[in-house]
C-alpha positions as CSV (number, residue, x, y, z in Angstrom):
1,X,-18.9,-6.7,14.7
2,X,-17.8,-9.1,17.5
3,X,-14.5,-10.4,18.2
4,X,-13.7,-13.7,20.1
5,X,-10.2,-14.8,21.1
6,X,-9.7,-18.4,22.7
7,X,-6.8,-19.4,24.3
8,X,-5.6,-22.8,23.1
9,X,-3.1,-25.9,24.2
10,X,0.3,-26.0,22.7
11,X,-0.9,-29.1,20.6
12,X,-3.5,-27.2,18.9
13,X,-3.4,-25.6,15.8
14,X,-4.0,-21.9,15.3
15,X,-7.0,-20.5,13.3
16,X,-8.8,-17.9,12.1
17,X,-12.8,-18.4,11.3
18,X,-14.7,-15.1,9.7
19,X,-18.2,-15.0,9.8
20,X,-19.7,-12.4,7.6
21,X,-23.1,-11.9,5.6
22,X,-21.2,-11.1,2.6
23,X,-17.5,-11.0,1.5
24,X,-17.4,-6.8,1.0
25,X,-14.0,-4.8,0.2
26,X,-13.5,-4.9,3.8
27,X,-13.6,-8.3,4.5
28,X,-11.3,-9.0,1.7
29,X,-9.0,-6.7,2.7
30,X,-8.7,-8.0,6.0
31,X,-8.3,-11.3,4.8
32,X,-5.1,-10.3,3.2
33,X,-3.9,-8.1,5.9
34,X,-4.0,-11.8,7.7
35,X,-2.4,-14.0,5.0
36,X,0.3,-11.4,4.6
37,X,1.3,-11.1,8.4
38,X,4.2,-9.0,9.1
39,X,5.9,-9.2,5.7
40,X,8.7,-7.3,4.4
41,X,9.7,-6.0,1.6
42,X,12.9,-6.8,0.0
43,X,14.8,-3.2,-1.2
44,X,18.3,-2.5,-2.6
45,X,20.9,0.3,-2.3
46,X,24.8,0.1,-3.3
47,X,25.3,-1.1,0.0
48,X,23.4,-4.4,-0.3
49,X,19.8,-5.9,0.3
50,X,17.5,-4.2,2.9
51,X,14.0,-4.9,4.3
52,X,11.4,-2.4,5.0
53,X,7.9,-2.4,6.3
54,X,5.5,-1.7,3.6
55,X,4.0,1.0,5.6
56,X,7.1,2.5,6.0
57,X,6.9,3.6,2.2
58,X,5.4,6.7,1.1
59,X,5.2,5.8,-2.6
60,X,6.7,3.8,-5.6
61,X,7.6,5.3,-8.7
62,X,8.7,3.7,-12.3
63,X,12.0,5.5,-13.6
64,X,13.5,4.1,-16.7
65,X,12.3,0.5,-16.4
66,X,13.3,0.6,-12.8
67,X,11.0,0.6,-9.7
68,X,12.4,2.6,-6.6
69,X,10.6,2.9,-3.0
70,X,10.5,6.6,-1.4
71,X,10.7,6.1,2.5
72,X,10.9,9.1,4.9
73,X,14.4,9.9,4.2
74,X,16.0,7.0,1.9
75,X,15.1,5.9,-1.7
76,X,15.4,2.1,-2.6
77,X,15.3,0.1,-5.9
78,X,12.6,-2.4,-5.9
79,X,13.0,-5.6,-8.2
80,X,9.6,-6.0,-9.1
81,X,6.9,-4.1,-11.5
82,X,4.5,-1.7,-10.5
83,X,1.6,-4.3,-10.9
84,X,3.4,-6.8,-9.1
85,X,3.7,-4.8,-6.3
86,X,-0.2,-4.0,-5.9
87,X,-0.8,-7.7,-6.2
88,X,1.3,-8.3,-3.0
89,X,-0.1,-5.5,-1.5
90,X,-3.8,-5.7,-1.8
91,X,-4.8,-5.5,1.7
92,X,-2.7,-2.8,2.3
93,X,-3.5,1.3,1.2
94,X,-1.7,1.3,-1.6
95,X,-3.4,2.5,-5.0
96,X,-2.0,3.4,-8.4
97,X,-2.5,7.0,-8.8
98,X,-0.6,7.4,-12.5
99,X,1.1,4.8,-15.2
100,X,4.5,5.4,-12.9
101,X,3.6,5.8,-9.6
102,X,1.6,3.5,-6.5
103,X,0.9,5.6,-3.5
104,X,0.6,4.6,0.2
105,X,-2.7,6.6,1.6
106,X,-1.8,6.3,4.9
107,X,1.1,8.7,4.1
108,X,-1.1,11.2,2.5
109,X,-1.4,14.3,4.3
110,X,-3.3,16.4,2.1
111,X,-4.9,16.6,-1.6
112,X,-5.3,19.7,-3.6
113,X,-6.7,20.1,-7.2
114,X,-4.2,20.7,-9.8
115,X,-4.3,21.8,-13.6
116,X,-5.9,19.8,-16.2
117,X,-8.1,17.8,-13.5
118,X,-5.2,16.0,-12.0
119,X,-4.4,16.3,-8.3
120,X,-1.5,16.8,-5.9
121,X,-1.0,14.7,-3.1
122,X,1.1,16.2,-0.3
123,X,2.6,13.6,1.7
124,X,3.8,13.5,5.7
125,X,7.4,13.6,4.6
126,X,7.0,16.8,2.3
127,X,7.2,15.4,-1.0
128,X,4.5,15.9,-3.7
129,X,2.7,13.3,-5.8
130,X,0.9,14.0,-8.8
131,X,-2.6,11.6,-9.5
132,X,-3.3,11.5,-12.8
133,X,-6.7,12.5,-13.7
134,X,-7.9,9.1,-15.1
135,X,-6.8,7.6,-11.4
136,X,-8.3,10.7,-9.4
137,X,-12.2,8.8,-9.2
138,X,-10.5,5.8,-8.4
139,X,-8.7,7.5,-5.3
140,X,-11.9,9.5,-4.4
141,X,-13.9,6.0,-4.2
142,X,-10.9,4.7,-2.1
143,X,-10.9,7.6,0.2
144,X,-14.7,7.7,0.4
145,X,-15.2,11.3,-0.5
């Protein structure tokens, strides 16, 4: 892949042009990342609203009709549903791993088989997340395994 960067004058508008043979999954992912830029997530705790980078989130979990973002040491509430988060984060490495969880693949340290066709994901912060058997094939596909 060839990358060309041109300096432009202050009066010119910045633009990105992508030339590709076909619009495959990698190209769609790249376009989504460019569109989203450095977008932060609004999250909440008792003290108020905070903003975190999506990459800082290890996983999202829905509990009692509330969605939580689990970071390295903090847990925040998110004011949207899991399917809305997946729509917001399409170009990033987030994947649905159960009806109630979304996992950040960049925070994945190890996968291990678990009982009943499920898998257990060990994250870089030491937490474990169960991957439902119906999502295992999607996870393997996303990881290229």
